[in-house]
C-alpha positions in Angstrom: 12.6 -114.1 -20.2 12.9 -116.0 -16.7 9.9 -118.2 -15.4 8.3 -115.3 -12.5 8.1 -116.6 -9.0 4.2 -117.0 -9.1 4.1 -118.6 -12.2 6.8 -121.7 -10.8 5.5 -124.6 -9.0 5.4 -125.1 -5.5 7.7 -127.5 -4.2 5.0 -129.2 -1.9 2.6 -129.3 -4.7 3.8 -132.7 -6.8 1.0 -135.5 -5.6 -1.4 -132.9 -4.1 -4.2 -134.2 -5.8 -3.4 -138.1 -4.4 -3.6 -136.8 -0.7 -5.9 -137.1 1.4 -8.1 -133.9 1.9 -6.9 -132.9 5.3 -3.6 -132.7 3.9 -4.8 -131.0 1.1 -5.9 -128.1 3.1 -2.8 -128.3 5.7 -0.1 -127.2 2.3 -3.1 -124.5 1.1 -3.0 -123.3 5.2 1.3 -123.4 4.8 0.9 -121.6 1.4 -0.9 -118.9 2.9 0.6 -118.3 5.9 4.2 -118.3 3.9 2.4 -115.6 1.6 2.0 -113.6 4.5 5.0 -113.3 6.2 6.5 -112.1 3.0 4.5 -109.2 3.8 7.1 -108.1 6.5 9.9 -107.2 4.0 7.9 -104.5 2.6 6.4 -103.0 6.0 8.5 -99.8 5.0 7.3 -99.1 2.0 3.4 -99.7 3.0 4.1 -97.1 5.5 4.9 -94.8 3.0 2.2 -95.7 0.7 -0.4 -95.1 3.5 1.5 -91.6 4.2 1.2 -90.8 0.6 -2.6 -91.8 0.2 -3.0 -89.5 3.3 -1.2 -86.5 2.0 -3.4 -86.7 -1.4 -6.7 -86.8 0.3 -5.3 -83.9 2.5 -4.9 -82.0 -0.6 -8.3 -82.5 -1.8 -7.0 -85.6 -4.4 -8.4 -88.9 -5.3 -7.7 -92.6 -4.5 -7.5 -94.0 -7.2 -7.2 -98.1 -7.3 -6.2 -100.3 -10.8 -6.0 -103.7 -11.5 -7.3 -106.3 -13.5 -8.1 -109.9 -12.6 -7.9 -111.3 -9.1 -5.5 -108.0 -8.1 -8.8 -106.1 -9.0 -10.7 -107.9 -6.5 -8.4 -107.5 -3.9 -8.2 -103.5 -4.9 -12.1 -103.4 -4.8 -12.6 -105.3 -1.9 -9.8 -102.3 0.4 -11.8 -99.3 -1.8 -15.3 -100.3 -0.9 -14.7 -99.9 2.9 -13.1 -96.8 3.3 -15.9 -94.6 3.6 -17.8 -96.6 6.1 -14.1 -97.2 8.2 -12.8 -94.0 8.1 -15.4 -91.6 6.5 -14.0 -91.2 3.4 -16.4 -89.5 0.6 -16.9 -92.1 -1.3 -17.1 -90.0 -4.6 -12.9 -89.5 -3.5 -12.3 -92.8 -4.5 -12.1 -94.8 -7.8 -12.0 -98.2 -9.1 -10.7 -99.0 -12.3 -10.7 -102.7 -13.2 -10.0 -104.2 -16.0 -13.0 -105.4 -18.3 -15.0 -103.5 -15.5 -16.7 -104.4 -12.1 -18.0 -108.0 -12.5 -21.7 -108.0 -12.2 -21.4 -111.8 -12.0 -19.0 -114.9 -11.4 -17.1 -114.5 -15.1 -14.4 -112.4 -15.1 -12.8 -112.7 -18.5 -8.9 -112.9 -18.6 -8.0 -111.5 -21.9 -9.0 -107.5 -20.2 -5.9 -107.7 -18.6 -4.2 -106.3 -22.0 -6.4 -104.2 -23.1 -3.9 -100.7 -23.0 -7.0 -99.1 -25.1 -9.2 -99.8 -22.1 -6.4 -98.6 -19.6 -6.2 -95.5 -21.4 -9.5 -94.5 -21.3 -10.4 -95.5 -17.7 -7.4 -93.2 -16.7 -9.1 -90.2 -17.9 -10.3 -89.6 -14.5 -6.8 -89.3 -13.4 -5.2 -85.8 -12.1 -2.4 -84.1 -10.5 -1.9 -84.7 -6.7 -3.9 -88.0 -6.8 -2.6 -90.7 -5.0 -2.6 -94.1 -7.6 -3.0 -97.7 -6.2 -1.9 -99.9 -9.1 -1.3 -103.7 -8.4 -0.1 -106.9 -10.2 1.0 -109.9 -9.5 3.7 -110.5 -12.0 4.3 -106.9 -12.3 3.8 -106.8 -15.9 -0.1 -106.4 -16.3 -0.4 -104.5 -19.7 -3.8 -102.7 -17.9 -1.4 -101.4 -15.2 1.2 -100.9 -16.5 -0.6 -98.2 -19.2 -2.4 -96.5 -16.1 0.7 -96.4 -14.2 2.6 -94.7 -16.9 -0.5 -92.7 -17.9 -0.5 -91.3 -14.2 2.9 -90.2 -13.4 2.8 -87.9 -16.9 -0.5 -86.4 -15.1 1.7 -86.0 -12.0 -0.2 -88.4 -9.6 1.6 -90.3 -7.0 2.2 -94.1 -8.0 1.9 -96.7 -5.4 3.0 -100.4 -7.2 2.2 -103.4 -5.6 3.5 -106.7 -7.2 4.5 -109.9 -6.2 7.7 -110.5 -8.1 10.9 -108.4 -7.8 12.6 -105.9 -10.1 9.3 -105.9 -12.6 8.2 -103.1 -14.9 5.3 -101.6 -12.5 7.3 -101.4 -9.3 9.8 -99.3 -11.5 7.3 -97.1 -12.5 5.8 -96.6 -8.9 7.1 -93.4 -6.6 6.5 -96.0 -3.7 7.5 -99.8 -5.0 6.2 -102.2 -2.7 7.5 -105.8 -3.4 5.4 -108.7 -1.8 7.6 -111.4 -2.6 5.5 -114.6 -1.8 6.6 -118.0 -2.6 5.5 -119.9 -5.8 1.7 -121.2 -5.4 0.4 -124.3 -4.0 -1.4 -124.1 -7.1 0.8 -122.9 -10.1 0.0 -119.5 -11.1 -3.4 -118.9 -9.2 -2.4 -115.8 -7.7 -5.8 -115.2 -5.9 -4.2 -117.6 -3.4 -0.6 -116.5 -1.7 0.0 -113.7 -4.0 -4.0 -112.2 -3.2 -3.5 -113.1 0.7 0.1 -110.9 0.6 -1.7 -107.7 -1.8 -4.7 -107.6 0.9 -2.8 -107.6 3.4 -0.6 -105.0 2.2 -3.9 -103.0 1.4 -5.6 -103.7 4.7 -1.7 -101.8 6.4 -1.5 -99.1 3.7 -4.9 -97.8 3.9 -5.3 -98.3 7.7 -2.1 -96.1 8.2 -3.8 -93.6 5.8 -6.4 -93.6 8.0 -4.4 -93.2 10.9 -2.3 -90.1 10.0 -5.6 -88.4 8.4 -6.9 -88.3 12.4 -9.2 -91.2 11.9 -8.0 -93.5 14.5 -8.2 -93.0 18.1 -6.4 -95.8 20.5 -7.8 -98.1 17.6 -10.9 -97.2 17.7 -12.1 -95.8 14.0 -13.8 -92.6 14.8 -14.3 -90.8 12.0 -16.8 -94.3 10.8 -19.8 -93.7 9.2 -22.6 -95.0 11.2 -25.7 -96.2 8.6 -27.0 -99.1 10.8 -28.1 -100.2 14.0 -24.4 -102.1 14.6 -22.5 -98.9 13.9 -24.6 -97.0 15.8 -24.2 -99.2 19.1 -19.9 -99.0 18.4 -19.9 -95.4 18.0 -21.8 -94.7 21.6 -19.5 -97.1 23.2 -16.2 -95.5 21.7 -17.9 -91.9 23.2 -18.2 -93.4 26.4 -14.9 -95.0 26.3 -13.2 -92.2 25.1 -15.2 -89.6 27.2 -15.3 -91.9 30.0 -19.1 -91.3 30.5 -22.3 -93.6 30.8 -23.4 -94.9 27.8 -26.8 -92.9 27.3 -25.1 -89.8 28.0 -23.0 -90.7 25.0 -26.0 -91.3 23.0 -27.1 -88.3 23.7 -23.8 -86.5 22.9 -24.1 -88.4 19.4 -27.7 -87.3 18.5 -26.3 -83.8 19.1 -23.4 -84.4 16.9 -25.7 -86.2 14.3 -24.0 -89.4 14.8 -20.5 -88.0 14.6 -17.8 -89.6 17.3 -15.2 -87.2 17.2 -17.2 -84.6 17.9 -19.6 -86.4 20.3 -16.8 -86.7 22.3 -15.8 -83.1 23.1 -19.5 -82.9 23.6 -19.4 -85.3 26.1 -16.2 -84.1 27.8 -17.8 -80.7 28.3 -17.6 -78.7 25.1 -20.8 -76.2 25.4 -21.9 -76.7 22.1 -21.3 -78.3 18.7 -19.9 -75.2 16.8 -16.8 -74.9 19.9 -16.1 -78.8 19.5 -16.5 -78.3 15.5 -13.9 -75.2 15.5 -11.7 -77.5 18.1 -11.4 -80.6 15.6 -10.6 -78.2 13.0 -7.9 -76.9 14.4 -6.6 -80.2 15.2 -6.6 -81.4 11.6 -9.5 -83.5 12.7 -7.1 -85.1 15.4 -9.2 -86.1 18.5 -6.7 -86.2 20.7 -5.0 -82.9 20.1 -8.9 -81.5 19.8 -9.5 -82.6 23.3 -6.3 -81.1 25.0 -7.4 -78.0 23.3 -10.8 -78.5 24.8 -9.1 -79.1 28.6 -7.0 -75.6 27.9 -9.9 -74.0 26.6 -11.4 -74.9 30.0 
């Protein structure tokens, strides 16, 4: 088998340990930037992945993130942000990580080969779910087993790998290849490959949020405001979108139980919360369309 790109030695790595610390830092940064540039070749497929995630959520399916090792940490980071950022019910997002989610700093490497664990973990996958699988090599047994089971059950498979023409990409309905160059620390895919994966996941889940109507003019209008910072952000969003004073925005938010979208409609003149919610339902949760409907209703 030819050596995978992620396992090769980086051209700038020879003599790395003998260089001044600041030069090592510059070399590492260059490696990260090169990894991010690799994401640009996959933007169309990333957008397709985001749309597929949105379709699964609309149809009542789950989002299932699955991976091992460093890729698992990238998956977990994205999955755990969806409830707070876009208001997705936490129980609709599942995280399958080889060996389980770490409780300390120990993360054994042999768990990525455990296909029996993968088979057991995949029991929660159902028809219509969107299963997001990550593997830098594209060959991780844990990820491949879950991908195969997901396909058999009628789930939608989104595969992210950093090596082209690999088994994971072949199993995916949406194949996202992030062709990152060799790591400055050979094989340490927590670095360049992980950075590219994190960027791709950020883009994909944000595209999902936009498609679901949870973003308006770059604002996360379906956020879960559960701390003082986010409550202030919610009030500022309502004030900005509805063009009303901050105090009026806070009053609308209180009436809407902290939800930004209906609060905007109330601040814009919707006579009651029932009408605001009805307008949003008819607009499929899209605030801009609901605002236009409110103008027509008036």
